[in-house]
N, C-alpha and C positions, 0 to 999 in steps of 0.2 A: 538539561542536556538530553539530546536524542542519541540513541544507540541502536545500531542495526544488529539484530540477533542472527544466529546461524540459520534460523528458519525464514529470514527475510522480513521479520517484523521490525518496525521502527518504534522503539520503546521509549516512553517518556515517564519519568518518575517511577521506574521499576515495574509498574503494573498496568500502565496505560499505553495504548498503541494508536498509531495513525490508522484510520479506518475509512474506507469508502464503501458505503452500503448501497449506493445507487449504481445502476449499470448503464451509464451513458457518459460520453466524453465530456469533461468539464464538471463532473459531479463534485459536490463539496467534500472536503476532507474533514473528518471529525476526529476527536480524541476520545476513545472508548476503552473500557477495560479489556486487556489482552485475553484472548480465548485459546491461543495456541494451535488453532486449526488451519492457519493460513488463509486461503480464500480472500476475503475482502480486507485482510490485514497483511497480506504478503506483498512485499515491494521488491523491485529490482533497482540496481544502481548502474547507471551508464557512465562509465569513467570518462569516455570521450566528451560527452556533452555536460558532464558533471550534473546530472539530474537524476531524480528518483521517479519511478513510474510504477504503475500497477497495470498488469494486463488482465483482461477478463474476456470471456467468450460470450458473444451475443449472436445466437444462431450460428452462422458460418463465418462471422467476422471476428478478428481480434482487435480490440480497441485498447489503446494505451491512454491512461490518465496520468498526466505529469503534474508534479508539484514543483 
């Protein structure tokens, strides 16, 4: 079961989180141990489109990676 924490982490099996370590659109999503620092493990939920995404800054652009 996946659970979204109050910090925006998508937690799997209590200690593993969805993680996107690469900084380009379409980067692969991995399951890694949660580190609690947000960043590459912080996700947003868009209720209208019912999707999860992660925003990251690349120079002056905001890029959204959706799953």
